[in-house]
C-alpha positions, 0 to 999 in steps of 0.5 A: 130628324132626318128628312128623306125628301121633299117634307117627309121625315122620318123620327125615333118614337122614343116610347112616344104613342105613334099612330097612323093618321096622327098630326105631328108638329116637327118644330116642337119635336110632339104629337097633336092629339085628338085632331086628325084628317079622317074618321076612324072607320076610314082610317082603318079601311085600306091599310097598307100592312107587312110583316117586317122581321129584323133583329139587331145587337152592339155591344159599347163601351162608350158613354157619350151622348154622340155615341149613343144617340147613334145607337138608338137612331136618334139624329141631331134635331131629336137630341135637341128636343131631348137634351133641351127638354122638348121631347119627354125622356121615356123608354130606350131614351132614358139610357141617354141620361143614363151616364157614369156615376164615378170615373172608376165606373167601368160600364159595358151596354148591350143594345138589341133592337127587333122590329116585327111589322111595318103599317102605312096609309095608302092613296086611298086615304092621301087623296084630297077628296078623301080627306074628310076634316078639310079644316085641319088645313086652317089652322098652323098646329101642325107640319106633318101626318103620320102616314107610317110605323115600324113596329119594334123594340129597343133594349138597353142591357147596361153592365156596370162595376166599380173597378179598383184604382186603374194602373194602366197607361190606358186605364189611367185614361179612362180607357178599359179594354173591351174584352175585359170589361165584358168578360169581367161583367159576366164572369162576376154578375151575380157577386158584384156587377149591376144590369140596367133594363131601359125598354123601347116597345115601338119604332115609327117612320 
C-alpha cells in the first residue's frame, strides 16, 4: 500500500468491490460494508468522472513472488496481507499463488493491463458541512474513505510446458531462454501447451 500524501493511500482492488464513499480499514486491508458518510442520493451528486484510456502488456518468465507482485502493482503491505490471508485472493491476484508444478516445467506469463474510467468525489462531498453521518467518526471501525476509483482490467495468460531434462548450463540451473519458450509455447500450443486466464475486473486508486 503506497503512501501518496500525508494520509492518502493507493491500493490495488484485486477483486474487492471498491465503490466511492465506502469506508476502508488499512490496518486490516479490508472494506467496511454497510457504513458510509453520505446518503446514496447525495453521494451520486457532483461526481468527478473522466475517461482514462490506457492499455499495456508485459511478458515475463519469472515465477518469484516479488516479480509477480511488481507485475500486478501490489506493494509490500498489501503483499503481506495477501500472503498472510488477511485479503482473499481473487481475480488476477490468483496469479500470485500460481506457481511451477515441477522444476522441469517452463512457464511464460503475458500480463495485460487496461484502464477505462476514473471517478472521484469532489469538494462538495468532502466539505465537513456536507458529511451527513458524522457519528461514523466516533468509532474506530475505519481509517479511510474511498475517494477515487480507477476502473479497468488485468489479465494474466500463463503458458506452460513440461520440458525434457535440461542439458545446457543455464537450463540445468533452472533458467530457460525466453525467446525459446515463447517460440515453443505458441508453436506447440494446441498440442501440448496450456494457457490459464486469470482476470481482474476492476482496479482502485
